[in-house]
N, C-alpha and C positions, 0 to 999 in steps of 0.2 A: 504494500500500500504506500502510495506517495501522496503527501499533502502539499498543495500549491497555494500560495497566497500572493495575489497581485497588490501592488501599490503604485502610487505616483500619478494617478489620473487627476483630472481637474478641468477647470474652465480656462481656456486661453483664446487669444485672438489669432486670426488668420496670419500666417507667416511666423508665428512663434514656434518655439521648440518645447519638447516635454520628454522626460525619460520615465519609462515604466520599468518596474522591477517585479520579478517573480521569485519568491523564496521557496525552496523545496525542502522537504524533510521526510524522513521515514525510510528511505532506501538509498543506496549509493547513487548519487546524482549522475555519475559518469556512465551508468547503465542505460541512460535515457537520452534519446533525441528529444528536443524540445521545440515547441512552436508557439506562435502568437496567432490568434484569430480575433475577429471582431464581428459584432452584430449590431446593426442599426435597427431602430424601430420599424417593424413591418417587413424586415428583410431576413434572409437566411444568414446563418453564420458563415463568414468568409475567411479564407486563408489570408494571412498577412506575411508571415515569414517563418522559416524553420532553420534550425541549427543542429549540426551533428553532435555526437557525444563529446568529442574533443573540442568542438568549436571551430574546427578547421574548414568546414564546409557550411555555407549559408545559401539560402534560396529565398527569393522574394516574389510577391505578387507584382505584376506589372504596375499596378496603381500606386505602389509605394517605393518602387525601386528608385534608387538615387536620392530618396528623401529619408528613409528609415534605415536604421542599422540594428541588426540583432547581434547579441553577443552573450557570452556566459563566462562566469568565474567559477570554475569547478571547486576551487578551494573554499569558496563562500556558499556553495550550493545555490547560486543565484543566476538567473537569466535576466537580460535587459532588452529593452527596445527603445533606442534613441530615435525620437521622431523630430524632424525639422521641417521647415516650410509647410507647416500644417495648414490644411484646407478645411472649409466647413464640411465637405463630404467625408472627412476623416472622423467625424463625430460618430461615436458608437461606444458600446461596452466592449472592452478589450479583455480577452481571456488568454491565459497561458495554459499550455497543455504539455503532457509528457507521454512518451511511448517507449516501452521497453524494446530494445533492439540489440542484436548482436553485430550489426553492420556498422562500419565506421563512417560511411558516407551514404546518407539516405535523403530523399526528398519527399517528405510526407506532407501532402497538401490538402487532404480531406479530413474532416472531423472524425470520421469513424476509424481512422488509423491511429487515433490517440486513446490511451487508456485512462488518463487522469486529467482532471480539469480544476482550475481555480474558480473562485466565485465571481471574478470579473471586476474591472475597475472602469468607471465612466470617464470618457474623454469627450469634452464638448469644445468645439472650435467655432467661435463667433466670427461673423464676417465684418 
C-alpha cells in the first residue's frame, strides 16, 4: 500500500508559476513510476506527465510540454510538478499517482495503469 499526499495548489494569475508536491509513504518509493493527472469540472481525468522510477525518463502531454517539468527526489520520497506560464485552461484538480513497475523506463499515460492515487490539490488560474 502506498499513501500519496499532494500539496502546493492554489489560486494564481495567468503567466504565473506554481510547484506541486506529492509525498509518498508506505512502500519503497523507487519501486514506483509516478504520474500527474488533472481533472477539470465536467471533464475526464487527463494525463499531464509521468516519470520513471529513477527519474531518468519523463513524458508529457502535448498541452503542457515546455511549460511543466516533472521531477522526483527519491531520497525524500517526493515527486514534483513545476508549472510555469500557467493558463486558465490549466485550472483543475491535480492528482498524483503511483504504479508498481519492474521496468526502468515506462510511459504510463492512462489512469487505469496506476494503482494508487492522492486526494488531489486544486489549481485555479485566473485570466
